[in-house]
Every structure is written in structure tokens, then in C-alpha cells.
N, C-alpha and C positions, 0 to 999 in steps of 0.2 A: 831857130836856135836848137831845139830838140826835135827836129824833123816833124814839126806840127803838133807835138805832144805838149800838153799843159801840165806842168808839175806844180802842185799847190805849195803855198808857203808853209814850211814845215817847222820853223823855229819855235812856234808857240804850241805845238801839239804835245800832248802827254800820252805816252804809251803805257797803259796799265798792264799789258802783257807783251813781253818782248818777242813772242812768237808770231805776232801779227802787226802789220802796219795798216793804216787806214786804206781801204780798198781804192779810193780815188788817187792815192799816192802810188800804190803798187801798179795800178793799171796804166799810169802815165809815164813810167820809166821805159824809155825806148828799148827794144829788143837788143840784146848783146851788150847792154850797159849794166853796171853795178853802181849802187849808191852807198857811199861811205858817210856815216853820220859821226861827227867828232866834236870834241869840246874846243871851240874856237878861242877860248881864253887861255887854254893850257899851252905853254910854249913847246912842250914835248909833242903834243898832238899836232900843233900847227907846223912844227918842223917835220913831223912825219908826213903830213899832207904835202908839204913842199917836195919831200923826197918822192912820194908817190906820183906827184905831177911830173917829176923828172923821169922816173923809170917807166911810167905808163905811156910809152911811145904810140900805142894804137888808140889811145884815148878811150879806153873801156870804162873808166871810172868817172862818176859824177860825185860831187861833194856837197854836204850841207853841215853847217855848224849847228849842232843840237845843244846849244849852251844851256846848261841847267835843266835839261829835260829829265823828268823822273822816268827813267826807262824801265826800272824794275819795281815790283811791289814793295821791296824793302827800302826804297828811296835811293838806291845807288845811282849816282850820276857819272861816276868816273869810268865809263866804259865806251868802247867803240862799237858801233853797229854797222853791219854790212849787209845790204840786200842784193841778192843776185839770183837770177833764174828761179824766182818764186820762193826763195828760202831766205830767212833772216838769220844771220850769224852774229854772235857777240863775243866779247872778250877775246881770248886767244884763238877761238874758232874763226872769228872775223879776220884776224891777221892771216891765218893759214889760208882761208878761202880767197881773200883778195890777192895774196901772192900767187896762188894757183891760177886765178883768172887773168892776171897780168901776163903770165906765160914766160917762156924763155928760162933763163937761169933762176928767175924768181919762183917759177913753178917747182923747181927742184928744191929751193930753199923752203918753200911752204911744205913740201912733202917731208923734208928732214925735220922741221919743227913738229909736224904732225905725228912723228914717231914717239915723241914725248907723251906720256899719258895725260889725257885732258885735265884730270884733277890737279896734277902737278903744274901743267902749263897755266891753268887758271889761278893757282896759288901764286905763282911768280908774277903773272899779269896783275893780280889784285895788289900784291905788295908794291909793285912799281906804281900802279894807279894811285894808291893811298899816299905815296911819297912824292908824286910827280911835281907838285907845286913847290915843295921844299927843295927838291933837287934841281929842277929845271926852271922854276919861276912861273909867274902868271902874267899874262899880258894885261895892259890897262884897257885895251879895246879888242874887240873880236878880230880874229885873223881875217885879213882882206887880201885876196889874191891880186896879182898883177893883171893888167888889162889883157895880156895874152892868154890868161886862164879863166877870165870871167864867165865865159860861156859854159864852163864845166861846173859852176857853182849854182846851187838853187837855194 
């Protein structure tokens, strides 16, 4: 499934420092792949993952629902994380990095978003993240991909 690589079950891990992921996880992500960690109960997040599955024609992205993970020391759980090429990105930086990694017109879109100062990008991101359940709703069960995408989820 992942070219002989074993990727550990990540849903129960807690990351006290968003700059590091467990070594056994980062060592097992195949070269050339990025890992998107998202909230599987959030409808906005789940629909965003569906969109990423659609636009990621070269299958560069792997996905994991990090439901309720305490990713930051302050207890924030409403963020996306993206691990790529030895670096962990979060919030708006994760969106920019994964768009750039997908390539094509999405790389240009990522570069355009990156023009916005990071503090402003993260304020907008945080505002949407705080209101995402009210605006978009919450799923009763974790997002489950179709069978054609199962191999891309860990």
C-alpha cells in the first residue's frame, strides 16, 4: 500500500509541540508524499479533503483524521497540519504548502495566498476555524473516504 512503509496509527497520538511529529511516523512517510492531518468530524475539513483528493491527480498527499488531537500547548484543536519534506506546517502555512506541493495552477494559488502577511492569514484562518461548526456543521461520524481513496488514508 505505501511501498513497504509502515505508517503507525496516528489518531490517538497527542503532539505537545507542533514542530515535531513522532520519529516513527515521519520516517515512515514515503518520499515525495505529504501527510495532511485534519478534523474528520468537521464538514468544512472533510469537504476540503474531498476537494484535495480531486485536485491531487499525482497522489502526492496522504491523509489522517486527527480528531480531537491536542496539537498545540494551548489546547487548540481546530487546525490543519501538513507534513512534507521534513517540515511540519500548520494553519494557513499548511494550506499554502500543500497547494504548492500539489503543483500546477494550485502552486500559483498557494504563492498568491503566501503574499498575505502570515499574521493576517492566521487571524483569518483562526476566525474561520472558530466558527466552522456553526457555519458548516459537524458530522455525526468521522469522514470515511470512498473505496477508491482508501489507500491514501492512514
